[in-house]
Structures are given as C-alpha cells and as structure tokens.
C-alpha positions in Angstrom: 97.3 146.7 145.2 98.3 146.7 148.9 95.9 148.3 151.3 98.5 150.6 152.7 98.9 152.2 149.2 95.1 152.7 149.1 95.2 154.3 152.5 98.0 156.6 151.5 96.1 157.7 148.5 93.0 158.4 150.4 94.9 160.4 153.0 96.7 162.5 150.3 93.7 163.3 148.3 90.9 162.8 150.8 88.7 165.5 149.4 88.2 163.5 146.2 86.1 160.4 146.2 87.7 157.1 144.9 85.7 157.4 141.7 88.0 160.4 140.8 91.6 160.4 139.5 94.1 160.1 142.3 97.5 161.6 141.4 100.4 160.4 143.4 104.2 160.3 143.0 105.5 156.9 141.9 106.9 154.3 144.4 109.3 151.5 143.7 106.4 149.1 143.7 104.9 150.9 140.7 107.8 150.3 138.3 106.1 147.6 136.4 102.9 149.5 136.0 104.9 152.5 134.8 106.7 150.4 132.2 103.3 148.9 131.0 102.1 152.5 130.6 105.3 153.5 128.8 104.8 150.6 126.3 101.2 151.8 125.8 102.6 155.3 124.9 105.1 153.7 122.6 102.4 151.8 120.7 100.2 155.0 120.5 103.1 157.0 119.0 103.9 154.1 116.6 107.3 153.7 118.2 107.1 150.3 119.9 110.1 149.2 117.8 112.4 151.6 119.8 110.9 151.0 123.2 113.6 148.9 124.9 113.4 150.2 128.4 113.4 147.5 131.1 112.0 147.6 134.7 115.6 147.9 135.9 116.2 151.0 133.7 113.0 152.7 135.0 113.7 151.7 138.6 117.3 153.2 138.4 116.1 156.3 136.7 113.4 156.9 139.3 114.8 155.5 142.5 118.5 154.8 141.9 121.4 156.4 143.8 121.0 159.7 141.7 117.4 159.8 140.3 117.0 161.6 137.0 113.4 161.7 136.5 110.1 161.7 138.4 106.8 160.1 137.8 103.3 160.8 138.9 100.7 158.1 138.4 97.0 158.8 137.9 94.9 156.1 139.7 91.3 155.3 139.3 90.4 153.1 142.2 93.3 150.6 142.4 94.2 150.9 138.7 97.0 153.0 137.3 95.3 154.6 134.2 97.7 157.4 133.4 101.2 158.7 134.1 103.5 161.7 133.5 107.2 161.4 133.5 109.2 164.7 134.0 112.5 166.2 135.1 114.1 169.6 135.6 116.0 171.4 132.9 117.5 174.9 133.0 116.9 178.1 131.1 120.1 180.1 130.7 117.9 183.2 129.6 115.8 183.0 132.7 118.5 181.9 135.0 116.0 179.4 136.5 115.2 175.8 136.3 112.2 174.6 134.4 110.0 171.6 134.5 110.1 169.3 131.3 107.3 166.9 130.7 108.9 164.0 128.8 105.8 161.8 128.6 102.1 162.0 129.5 99.9 159.1 128.7 96.3 158.1 129.6 95.1 154.6 128.7 92.7 154.7 125.7 89.8 153.4 127.6 90.2 156.2 130.2 90.5 159.1 127.8 88.0 161.9 127.6 87.4 162.0 131.3 89.8 165.0 132.0 92.6 163.0 133.3 95.3 164.4 131.0 94.1 168.0 132.0 94.3 166.9 135.7 97.9 165.7 135.2 99.0 168.8 133.4 97.5 171.0 136.1 99.2 168.9 138.7 102.6 169.4 137.0 102.0 173.1 136.5 101.4 173.3 140.3 104.7 171.4 141.0 106.5 173.8 138.5 105.1 176.9 140.3 105.8 175.4 143.9 109.4 174.7 142.8 110.0 178.2 141.4 110.4 176.9 137.9 110.6 179.6 135.1 108.7 177.5 132.6 106.9 174.2 132.0 107.6 172.7 128.6 106.9 169.5 126.6 106.7 168.4 123.0 103.8 167.2 120.9 104.0 165.1 117.7 102.9 167.3 114.6 100.3 164.6 113.6 98.6 164.6 116.9 96.1 167.3 116.1 93.8 166.2 119.1 96.7 166.8 121.5 97.7 170.1 119.9 94.2 171.5 120.1 94.0 170.3 123.8 97.3 172.0 124.8 96.3 175.2 123.0 93.0 175.3 124.8 94.8 175.1 128.1 96.8 178.2 127.0 100.0 176.4 126.0 101.9 177.8 123.0 103.1 175.5 120.3 106.5 176.8 119.2 106.7 176.7 115.4 110.3 177.8 115.1 111.9 175.1 117.3 112.8 171.5 116.1 114.0 168.7 118.2 117.6 167.7 117.3 118.6 164.2 118.4 121.7 162.1 118.1 121.2 158.4 119.1 122.6 155.0 118.5 125.4 154.9 116.0 125.0 158.6 115.2 125.6 159.4 118.9 128.6 157.0 119.0 130.1 158.6 115.8 129.7 162.1 117.2 131.5 161.0 120.5 134.4 159.7 118.5 135.0 162.9 116.5 138.2 164.7 117.1 138.2 168.0 118.8 139.4 171.0 117.0 143.1 171.8 117.8 
C-alpha cells in the first residue's frame, strides 16, 4: 500500500490507533481489492457461479462518468478486511431518498471483532448526514447469525416483502414484450 494512502487514513481517523478498523471511501487504486472482497462474498453466499463482475465493471460503477454506487473499505493496518457497497434509492411514501446497502462483507478471519457493526454505524451516519429517510438492506433467510446481529442493532426484518428479480433471459424476454395498445 502506498504511504500516502496510509497517511490519509491516519489523518481521517487519527483518534483510532492503527490496530483498529479504519473506514474510508474507496479510491480508484482500491478496485482490485474491492473485487476480491466481492468474490469472497459471492463464495460465502454460495453464488460464485453468478459473480462475473470485472475490475472494469467495478471501476466504471464507482468512478466512471456517472458513478452509480459507493464503497467504503474497512482497513486493518494496510489490509482491506471488509467493505460495504451502497447507493441511494427513493421512497415515494417519504418523499426522500434512502440509503440502500447492497453488500457488506468482512473476511472470515476478521469476523467477530465488531467490524460489521462499525460499517453499519458508519453507513447509518452517512444516511443521517445526507438526510435519508431510511437505511435498508436485505439478508438471506438462511443467514441466522446475520439476522440476529441486525435485530440486535435494532433493525427490523420485514417478513411481508420479497425481492422480485428479472435477469438474463427473463429480463430480455420482459423487455421484448409488446406494450398494451
């Protein structure tokens, strides 16, 4: 890791010793580390077979002409040990934007140290600072540990809502359907 990146992290979170998690916005130089963390998440979720993102995809989404997502990385010393990828959505009922957490991942060897909690608190602060009406994310129904963790933080698991998705051939087929006259 470049020494200027370490200096930047120390300045931004000088009240935390280097042995603690340092949470910083991603920089273009972090793209390969982000993709490695994404692949770790895909493996954990048993979805590696659909993880086809490339460094170019991630770089464009984060730092292209019209960025569509943001990432914060959790650093332990000079090692990226966790990440959270998020973006803004909008609540028509609230009339305000929200913060949507797409992915949060802590490398297995770094779990149990409160890093996931720190990332969620960091994102909640971003949501409040940006005037968001809510902060949302999903959790896999089989991930009982994460569900318990989120509930312990005060998050509500919404039992009445289900994710609806069209992808690949289904998305293409839907897009080709004729509009009603």
